[in-house]
N, C-alpha and C positions, 0 to 999 in steps of 0.2 A: 642533654641535661647537665647543669652545672654541678660542681662539687658541693658537698655539704660540710659545714664546719662541725668538728667534734670537740667538746670541751670536758675537762676533768677538774673543774673548780677554778680555772684561770680567770682573773679579773680583767675585763676589757672595758675601755671607755668609748670606743668607736667600733664600727663594723670592721671586721677583719677581711681585707682584700675583697671588697664587695663585687668586683668584676669577676672574681674567681669562685667565691662561695655564695651559693644561692640563699642559704638559710642556715640555721643551726640544726643539724640533723641528729645530734646526740649530745646530751649532757649526762655524764656518768654519775648517777646519784651516790654511789658508794664512796667516791673520792671526797665528796663534801662531808660525808659521815666520818670517814677514817681520819680526815684532817683534824677534826675535833676530838677524836677518840671517844665519842659518846654515842650511845644508841639513839636511833631516831625516836625512841620513846621520850627522850629528854627534850624539854621545851627549847633549850638553847640550840639543839640541832635542827629542830623544826623551823626556828626563826632564821637560822643561817640559810637553809635551803630556800625558804620563802623569799628572803631578801635578795638572794642570788638570782632566783628566777624572775622576780619583779624587775630587776635591773636589766636582764637580758631580754625579757619580753618587751620592755619599753624601748630598748635600743633597736630591736628587730621588730618593731611594731607592725611593719608591713609584710613580714614573713613569718613562716611557722617556726616555732621553737619546740623541739622534741626532747622531752625529759625521759631518760630510762630509769625505771625503778631500780633501787639499789641491788647490786649483784654481789652479795657478800658470801664468802665461803664460811664454813663453820668456824675455822680458826680465826678468821678476821672478826667475826661477830662475837666470839667468846671473849676477846680482850677489850671490847667496848664497854665503857662505863654505862651501866644501866641495862645491859643485856640480862634478861631474867632467867634464861635457861642455858646452862653450859652443856655442850654436847661433845662427844668424841669425834674427831675428824680422822677417818681412816685413810682418806685420800682427797686432797683439795679439788681435784678435777671432777670428782663424782659427788654423789650425795645431795645434801640439803642446800642447794644453791638456787639463786634467782627466784623464779616463780614458785618453786617447791617450798622455799623458806617463807615466802610471802603468804602462801596459803596455809602453811603449818602454823605460823605465828601471825594470826590475823590482827593482833593488836599492833604489831609493827607495820603491817600493811596498811591498816587504817590510819595510823599516825602519819605515815608518809603521804597517803592519799588525801588526807584533810588539808595538807599544805597545797596540793595541786588544786583542790576545790577552791580554796581561798584565793590563790593567785588567779585562777581562771575567771573569777568574778569580775576582775578588772582587765584581764588580758585574755581575750578569746583566741589568741594565736598560740596558746600553750597546748601542746599535745603530749601524750604519754605513750610509752611502749614497754613491753614486758620481756625480761631476759630469761633464757634457759627454759623454754617452753617445751613440754613433753609432746603434746598433741592438741588437737582441736577441742577435745572434751575438757582438758585442763584449762585451756585458754578461755573457753566459754564460761567456766566457773569463775575465772578471774574477771572477765568482762562484766558478768552479772554483779559481782561484788563492787566493782568500780562504779557502774551505773547506779546500783542500789544505794550508794553512798554519795551521790550527787555530782559526780564529774560528768560533764556534758561534751567535752572536747573529743578530738579524734584519738583513737587508740591503735597501736600497732604492736608487733612482736618481733622477736629475733628468731632466726632459724639457725640453731647451733647444734642440735641433736639429730642424728639420723632418723629418729622416730618422728620428729617434726617434718623433716624432708619427705618421708614416705606418706605423711598425713597432710601434705600441703594443700591438696584439693579441698579438704574439709576445713583446714585453717583459713583459707581464703574466703570461705563462706560464712565466717563468724561476724563479718561486718568491719573487720580491721581496715585501716587506710594505709598502712605502711608495713613492710617487712624489711628487716636488715639481716643479711647473712653474716653470721659470726664466724669468719673464716678460721681464726685460730682454734677455737673449740671444735668446730665441725671437722677440721682436718685432724685434730687429735683423736676424735672418736672414730673417724673413718679408718685411720691408720693404726690406732691404738698406741699413740706416741705423744709425749709431751713436746712442747714447743722447741726445746733445744736439741731434741734428738735428730739424728740424721734421717730418720724415717718420717719425720713431720714434713711431708712434701706438699706444701701449699700450692706450689706452681705446677703440680703434676697434671697429666691429662685426665686423671680420674676426677680431680677437683674441678677442672675446667668443664668436664661433662656434667657434673652436679650443678654447677652454676648455670650452665646452658639449660639444663632440665628445669631449674627453678624459674628462670626467665621465661621459658616456653609456657610453663603452667600458669605463670602470673600475667601473661600478656593481656588476657581478657579483662583483668582487673585494674590495669594501669596504676599499680602502686609499688612496683618493685624498686627497692633501694638497696644497693650493695654496700 
């Protein structure tokens, strides 16, 4: 399998090393939002995301383009113009992040999703996936919301939490087409350490075993992406 290109809002006018990168495996939605410093509820943000995806889906018309829904911490969301609810962030690693925030603030989720629906009408190579997923039940709730609001493309999710790792069998039965192992966060939660700590041992035998377990469980589904 070839490598997949990950983007955080970079503008490109041609495919990046097409012999090396098979497709666009991740567009980090929160970077587009933070660059404007405006909530996804604001029309200017929605237009920016839409235009960016239109350009990339056109450029990579023969390949899949995977957009990751915004993964904002509470602190990051609080400072955005247009954020309607200010919350206290006791620790940025935990709490209301990723899919938790999307489900808690469904107006933000819907605003971002409507952009995906609009782009997908012209570019069926657009796919989406969800960050910071707790388990299959939570993921199923999000998939129902996405399908119920008109998005017909492929859906995937990230495995960043131990709970998602332990519930992987059920997660793989939700109909998703892609999983991405979020090694930084998963390592943090396994070892109880932030990225800069000496205890954040991403290259440890423990993490290697977890990756091997995920691969083994996913073999029958042929959708594993690291």
